N, C-alpha and C positions, 0 to 999 in steps of 0.2 A: 719549465718555460710557461709563465700565464698566457693561453689564448685568447682573442676575444672573437667570438663568432656573430655575425652581422648577418638577420633574417628580416625579411620584405613583412612590411605589414599583411599583406597577405597569407604569409606561411605563418605569422605571428597570432593571426586571426583561429587558420585550423589548427592549430596543437591549441589555443586555447576550449575549439569549439570540441577538440577528442577530449582533453584534461575534462570539460563538465561533462561531456555523455558517458565518460566511465567511470564518472562521476555518480552521475545520476542510476547508471547500469550497476554502481557496486550496491548501492541503496536500494534498487531493485531484488537483487540477488539476495542478498538478505531479509529481505522482507517474505523474498518467496522462501527462503529455509521455514521463517516462523510458519507459514500459512503448510509446508506439507509436513509439518510437527501435527498441525492441527488437524489437518486431513490423516494425517499418519495414524491419531490420537481416535480419529472418526473411526475407520476400517476395525483397528482393536479391539472397540468399544462394538461395532454393530457387528462384524467377521468377517471375512473376507473383502473382495471389493466393489465397498459400498460407497467410497467419497470421492462423489460425484461432483465437489467440489474442486476436485486435486488442478483443474486447467485455470484454476482461480489462485491458486499458489502466491501469487504478486500482488494479489488486492487483500485474499484476506488479512497477510501481514502488513500491509499498508494500514488495514483498517485496526487492527487487530494489534501492530508491536508499539503504537500509544500507546491503548488500554491497557497496554502491560507493562509499558514504563510508567504507568499511571499507577497502577498496581504498587508492582515492587518501591514506589517513593512513599503512598500510604500504607504499605502493609511490607516493613524492611526485615520483618522474622519469616514470611513465608519462602518458600522454595519452587523452583523452576516448577517441579513436578505440580503443587498447587498450583499455582499463574498459569501453567499450558493448561490444565484443566479447566479452571474458571475460562478462561477465552474458549477455549473448546466448546464451551456450554455457552458461552454467547453467539458463537459462530452457527448453532446446532439451531438456538432458538429464533436468531432471525432470518436465517438463511437456508437450512436446511429441515428439509416437511418430510418429518420423520418424527410423531408422538414416541415412536416405542426408545429412537435414539435419545432424544432429551429426558425421557421418564429414566434412561440407565443411566445418563449423564449427573441425572439429579439425584439420582440415588448414592451414587458414588463421593458427586459433593455433599450431599447427609452425612453416608458414615464418615468424611473428613471431620467436620463440624464447620463448613464455608457456606454455609448457607449465608448468611448476612451480607458475606464475602462475596457472593453470586450477586445478590441485589444491587449492588453497588457496581459490578463489574455490567449489568446489563442497563444499568441507568447511564453508567458511560460510554456503551456503545451506543447507545441507542442517542445519545446527544450528537455525539461524533457522526455519527449517521448523518440525524436531520441537519445538523451542519453541514456538511459537506453535499446534500442534497441541495438544502436549499441555494451554498454557494455556487455551485455547475450550474445546477436550472437560470439562476439568474444571468448563467455566460449564453446560454441559448445555444449547446453545445449541439450539433448534429446526433441525433439519433439516442441522446441521453433521455431517460424517463429512470423512475423509481426502481421498474422488476430489471432491469441492468443494470443497478448501482456498482454493483460487484468488481461488474465489469470496468470500473474507473475507478474502485476504491485504492488501488498502488499508486493514484496523484499526492495523495495524502500527505507523505512523508516528504513528496518532491517542492511542496508549493515552497518552505520558506527559500529555498535553492532557487526558484523560477523567481519569486522577489528578487533575491538579488544581479541574478543576471538581469533582470527589468531594469536595473539600474541603467545598465550599461547600454550601446549601443547595436544589435541585431538584427540584420537582415533574413530577408526568407532562405537565403544557401546556410545561413546559419543555421536556422531550425533546420532545416532537412537535414542537414550535416549529424544534430543530434538527435532528431527522429531516426535517422538511418542508425546510427551507433545504439541507442535504445532497442531497436527492433531485431538488434543481430544478436542480443541477450535472447530473443527465443522466450519468454515469460511472459510477453503482455499479449492480452486476447483482441486487443482492438486494431483496425486496418491502419494505414499509415498516413492516410489523406485525415483522420479521426484525429489520430493524435498528434498531426503537424494543428492541425486546426484546434486543437486544446490549447497549445503551448504558445500558438500566435494570442488566442485571445485572453489568456494568461497573463502572458507579458502586456498588452491592452491594458488590462485590468487595472495589475499591479503599476504602473507608468499614472495611469490616473487620468 
């Protein structure tokens, strides 16, 4: 026998917010895994626990995930190891102040004959980095500045989804729920108040 279950509007909104929060969390988790792979490779190349960027796993993945997708489309014959090496080189170049590390990565890239592909990777990373910085700066986010951009890059893969939810009617309570769920994953380095501020400003921006 088919059974229909009626829920109130508030219950429906709660379920929707939990679904959105889990979807965002899933995206963050995937990108965190990408970031951990990159920092693990940095540790392997340098030897020992040298990957100070490990706490930015979700943000590294947020920035380099789209670059990796771009490389997969542009170079379909390239394998995962080669793409990972190129992404690691880009992160080291832009965010890891270690000439020795960069030199070692470049040596590996040269050994594999990927110098041209690395230049493309650097160019794409810089383009995405600059575009994201300009966008975030235009929102006038508290504490946001170029020196801590990596702490916010986890947002990049979430932007299309935030744009979608901006088309609906979201209250402060809705945003609070989503923020709580996102922070529960433990892979975001900014505070709940800053994350809430960002999501509210993004929704307002996308609403136009």
